[in-house]
N, C-alpha and C positions, 0 to 999 in steps of 0.2 A: 548592804550595798556592795556592788562590785568594786574590787580594789582599784585605786586611781591608775596604777600601771596598766591594768587590763583595759580600762576605758581609753587611755592614751593610745595603746596599741591598736585598739578597735578603730579609733579615728584615723590612725595612720593607714590601717588596712583599707578602709573605705576610699581614701584618696589614692592609694597605690593601685587598687583594683580598677578604679575609674580611669586612671591614667593609662591602663593597659600594660603595666609592668608585671608580667606574669611571674618571672623568677623571684622578684622581691615579694610579690603576693604570696608565693609558696613559703618563703622564709617566715613571713609574718604569721601565716596560718599555723605553722608548726609551733611557734612561740605562743600563739593565742590558745591553741588546744591544750597546751601544758597549763597555761594560766586559768583556763576554764575548768580544768580538772581540779586544780588546787582550790578554786573558789566554789567547787561543788555545783558547777553549772553545766558541765559537759553532759552529765547524766544528772539532772536536777535532783537534789536531796534537800530535805528540810522544807522551809517555806520561803523560797527566794521571791523577790519582788517582781512584778510584771515587767518593770523597766530592765532588770537584770536578765530576765528570760528573753526579752526582745533582743538585747545585745547578743546573747548566746545564739539565738536563732539566726540573726543576721550574719554572724561569723560563719556558721555552718552553711548557710545559703551561699555565701560568697565562695566557700570551699567547694561546694557542689558545682557551681558555674566554672570556677577555676579548673576543676578536674576535667570538665568537658573541653575547655579551651586548650588544655594541655594534652588532651586525648588520653587521659588516665581513667579508664572505666572502673577498675577496682576501687580507686579513690572516690569516684562519684558514688558508687554503691555504698561505701562506708558513710560518707556525708549524708546521703539521702536516708540511710537507715537511722542515723542519729537524729535526723530531723523529725522522724515519725512521732517521737515523744512530744515535740513542740506542736506539731500539726494536729495530733489526735488527743493527747492527754490534757493539753492546756488550751483546747479550742474555746472554752468558755471564759478563759482568763486573759488571753492575749488578743490584741487587735489583729485583724486579717493581715497577712503579708502579701504584698504585690508579687512576690517571687514564688509563692507556694504553688500556684497552678502551672506556671511555666516549668517548674521542676517536676511536678507530678506528670505533666505531659511528656517531658524528657524521659522519665522513668518508664512510661508506657512504651515509648518507641524503643528504648533499650531492650525491653522484653521481646519486642518484635524482631529486633536484629539478632537475638539469641534463639529465635524460633520457639519461644516459651509462650505459646498461644493460650494455654490453659491459665497460666499465671497472669497473662494480659487481661483476660476476662474477669478473673477473680479480683484483681487490683481495681479494674474499672468499676465493678459492682460495689466495691468497698468505699468508693469516693462519696463524701457527704454532699452529693448533689442529686437533684431530681433528674429523671431521664431527659426531659426537655432542656434542662440547664446544662447537661453534659454537651449536647450538640451545639448549644449557644456559646459555649466557652471555646474560643479559638485554639487555646492550648491543649484542650482535650479532644476537640473535634478533629484536629489534624491527625493524631495517631489512630482515632477511630476510622477515619477515611482510609488511612494507609493500610490498616488491617483488612478492611473490606476489599480494597483494590488488590492486595496480595492474594486473598482467597479467590478472587475472580480471575487472577492472572492478568489484570490490567496494568502491566508493568510500565506502559507509557505514562499512565496517570501518576504512578509512584515517582517516575523521573521528573515529571512536571511539578510535583509537590515540593521539590527542593526550592523552587523559586517562590512558592507560596508559604514557606515556613513562617510561623508567627514570631520566631526569634532566631537569631543567627546560629545559636548552638544547635538548633534542630537540624541544620544542614549536615552536621557531622554524622548524625545517626542515619539520615536519609542516604548519605554517601555510602555508609556501611551497608545499608540494605541493598543498594544498587550493586555493590560488590558481590553480595550473595546471589542476587538475581542474575548478574552477568555469568557467573559460574554455572548456574542452572541452565541458562540459555546455551552457553558454550557446550555443555554436555549433550544437549539435544542436537545441536548442530553437528557435533562429531558423529553422533549416531545416525543422523539423517542424510548427511552429505559427505561426499569425498572432498569437495572444494567449493568455495564461494568467491564471487568477486569482492574485492576489498570494500567497495562502496556498500554492497548489500550486508556484509558482515558488520561494518561500522554502524549501519542503521539498526540492525537487529540487536546489537549490543549497546546501543545508546552512546556511542563515542562520537565526539564532535570533530576530532581530527584523526588522520591516518597514523600520526605518531603515537597517540594513545592506544590505537588498535594494535599497532606493531608491537608495542611493549607488552600488551596483554597476550598477544599471540605467542611471543617468545616465552612468556611464563607458562603457557599451556603446551609448549613444544610443537607448535604449528609451523609449517613452512610458508614463508612469505615471499612471494615473487612480485616485487615492485614493478618490474618491467611488464609482466603480463597482467598486473593488477589483480592478482588472485592469491587466495589463501588455501593451502592444502592441509587438511586435518590429519593428524597422526592417529592411526587406528591402533587400538590396543590388540595385540595378538593374543588369541585365545589359546590357553595351554591345552594341548591334546593329552587326554588321559587314556592310557591303554588299559583296556578291560581284559583280564586274563580269562578269555572265554573257555578254553579247554579245561582249566582248573575248576571253573565254576560248574561246568557240565559234569565233570568227574565227581565233584563234591555233592551235587544234587543227586546223581545216580547212587552214590554210597548212602546218602540220607534216605533215599527211597527203599533201598535194600534193607536198611536197619528197621524201617517202619514195617516192612513186610514180615520180618522176623518177629517183631513184637506182636503183630496181629496173629 
């Protein structure tokens, strides 16, 4: 059985997390990970009871969601990695967790934000669901659609997907995806145009306000003329490389003479 102190901290964690107190949730998670390690439940050893395993799984799941809400992706990676033991090795022992597929979906979107497309498909194929069940599960269907739209270049659909997110935490990763998309679009604009009207630039970059666009433009080093309502793109000057033509000609002639002597 799990130590009484661990169980008490677990109950406190549940209440604190539901209340939205993220700083205190972080404090409790740190204490609970130490307690789980001491109880042999962080990485289960021996023959722990199903009840104890459920408690450990719940704590790690709260940790994964807490990581997203505090925008700590490395922390999310660690919690999700630790959960794999509970999701995969104890699948026949533990009751299903309602948080499992929301977290699996979040992990898939995380892979998309890091442009790890091969890992995305490998992870998707390893899920213990039939193909039809994958698209029927809203938490998995969402990243599947995102990946398809990204490959198609249907960025407006990615943008709209934020409002269709099956859980609030998904919006964080969609926002991250949009950041990557905006930078790609901005690079294309710089190459294709000398300038654009503010309204057109805002539409192309999916900004709702001019203030958001101006902030982004300043980060890119663009010139913003609010009076004229225009953005001028900064062109990267190409470095001119001087080719020593005379030296190359002389070297080639010398090489040709040497070849003639050999023949």
